[in-house]
C-alpha positions as CSV (number, residue, x, y, z in Angstrom):
1,X,-28.9,40.6,-4.0
2,X,-31.1,40.7,-7.5
3,X,-30.0,40.3,-10.8
4,X,-32.9,40.8,-14.0
5,X,-32.1,41.7,-17.5
6,X,-28.2,40.3,-17.0
7,X,-26.3,38.4,-19.5
8,X,-24.1,36.9,-17.7
9,X,-24.4,36.8,-13.5
10,X,-21.3,35.4,-11.6
11,X,-22.1,34.5,-7.7
12,X,-18.2,33.6,-5.8
13,X,-17.9,33.1,-2.5
14,X,-20.7,34.7,-1.3
15,X,-25.1,34.2,-1.1
16,X,-27.3,35.6,-3.5
17,X,-31.4,35.2,-2.8
18,X,-33.0,35.1,-6.1
19,X,-30.1,34.7,-9.9
20,X,-31.7,36.4,-12.5
21,X,-29.4,35.7,-15.8
22,X,-28.6,34.9,-19.3
23,X,-26.0,32.4,-18.0
24,X,-25.0,31.7,-14.4
25,X,-22.0,30.4,-12.5
26,X,-22.3,29.7,-8.8
27,X,-18.7,29.4,-7.2
28,X,-17.7,28.4,-3.6
29,X,-20.6,30.0,-2.8
30,X,-24.5,29.8,-2.1
31,X,-28.3,30.9,-3.9
32,X,-31.3,31.1,-2.9
33,X,-34.2,30.9,-6.6
34,X,-32.3,30.5,-9.7
35,X,-33.6,31.6,-13.3
36,X,-31.6,31.2,-16.1
37,X,-32.1,31.4,-19.4
38,X,-29.0,29.7,-21.1
39,X,-26.9,27.4,-18.5
40,X,-26.4,26.7,-15.0
41,X,-23.2,25.9,-13.8
42,X,-22.8,25.4,-10.0
43,X,-18.8,24.5,-8.7
44,X,-18.0,23.8,-5.5
45,X,-21.3,26.1,-4.5
46,X,-25.6,25.0,-4.1
47,X,-28.7,26.9,-4.7
48,X,-32.2,26.6,-4.1
49,X,-34.9,25.8,-7.2
50,X,-33.1,26.3,-10.4
51,X,-35.5,26.7,-13.6
52,X,-33.1,26.8,-16.9
53,X,-33.7,27.0,-20.3
54,X,-30.2,25.5,-21.3
55,X,-28.2,22.7,-19.6
56,X,-27.4,22.9,-16.1
57,X,-23.5,21.8,-14.0
58,X,-23.1,20.9,-10.9
59,X,-19.5,19.7,-9.7
60,X,-19.0,18.9,-6.2
61,X,-22.2,20.9,-5.2
62,X,-25.6,20.8,-5.1
63,X,-28.9,22.3,-5.4
64,X,-32.7,21.3,-5.2
65,X,-35.7,20.7,-7.3
66,X,-34.4,21.6,-11.5
67,X,-36.5,21.8,-13.8
68,X,-33.6,22.4,-17.3
69,X,-34.5,22.7,-20.7
70,X,-31.5,21.2,-21.8
71,X,-29.1,18.2,-20.2
72,X,-27.9,18.0,-17.0
73,X,-24.7,17.0,-15.3
74,X,-24.2,15.9,-11.8
75,X,-19.8,15.0,-10.8
76,X,-19.7,15.0,-7.3
77,X,-22.4,16.3,-6.1
78,X,-26.4,16.1,-4.8
79,X,-29.3,17.1,-5.8
80,X,-33.4,17.5,-5.3
81,X,-35.5,16.0,-8.0
82,X,-34.3,16.4,-11.7
83,X,-36.5,17.6,-15.1
84,X,-34.7,17.3,-17.8
85,X,-35.3,17.9,-21.0
86,X,-32.0,16.9,-22.7
87,X,-30.1,13.6,-20.5
88,X,-29.0,13.3,-17.5
89,X,-26.0,12.2,-16.4
90,X,-25.6,11.4,-12.4
91,X,-21.8,10.8,-11.8
92,X,-19.6,8.9,-10.1
93,X,-20.2,9.8,-6.1
94,X,-23.0,11.5,-6.8
95,X,-27.4,11.0,-6.6
96,X,-30.2,12.6,-6.8
97,X,-33.1,12.1,-6.1
98,X,-35.4,11.7,-8.9
99,X,-34.5,11.9,-12.1
100,X,-36.5,12.6,-14.9
101,X,-35.6,12.5,-18.6
102,X,-35.6,11.4,-22.8
103,X,-32.3,9.3,-21.0
104,X,-30.7,8.8,-17.4
105,X,-27.5,7.9,-17.2
106,X,-26.7,6.4,-14.0
107,X,-22.6,6.5,-13.1
108,X,-20.7,3.3,-11.6
109,X,-20.9,5.2,-7.4
110,X,-23.6,7.5,-8.3
111,X,-27.0,6.9,-7.0
112,X,-30.7,8.3,-7.7
113,X,-34.1,7.2,-5.9
114,X,-35.9,6.7,-9.0
115,X,-35.1,8.1,-12.7
116,X,-38.6,8.0,-15.8
117,X,-40.0,4.5,-16.2
118,X,-39.8,4.2,-11.7
119,X,-41.2,8.2,-11.7
120,X,-43.9,7.3,-14.0
121,X,-44.8,3.8,-12.2
122,X,-45.0,5.5,-9.4
123,X,-46.7,8.8,-10.7
124,X,-49.9,6.4,-12.4
125,X,-49.8,3.9,-9.4
126,X,-50.2,7.1,-6.2
127,X,-53.0,8.4,-8.9
128,X,-54.9,4.4,-8.4
129,X,-54.7,4.5,-5.2
130,X,-55.9,8.9,-4.8
131,X,-58.6,7.5,-6.8
132,X,-59.8,4.4,-4.9
133,X,-59.6,6.5,-1.5
134,X,-61.5,8.7,-3.0
135,X,-64.6,6.3,-4.0
136,X,-64.6,4.6,-0.8
137,X,-64.7,8.3,1.5
138,X,-67.5,9.1,-1.0
139,X,-69.5,5.8,-0.6
140,X,-69.2,6.7,3.2
141,X,-70.7,10.3,2.9
């Protein structure tokens, strides 16, 4: 199922390969790629990669990578890497691989592998290692 140019899209008790809408609600369902011009809400469901202009709310669910213009909140769920233009809240019983945003709150009982500062340090270190490796390999020629 594909939905493009629709104001509000609800996916319930089923599966949608790709979802496009202004506001997207996924309840007890799964979806592939999700594009929302506004907000995304996931309750007891999941989806693949997410690109959202507004806020993302995940309750008892999960998804792949998230790129959100607004805030991201996860409660009793999980998520791949998060890039947020607003705040990120990882609630009790939740997990995120990486959370990058202006503010990242990790509540008691939640886990995040890397936050904004750690991700920046990792990226800088990776860049230095790549530059040194390239220089060493170019000298051997």
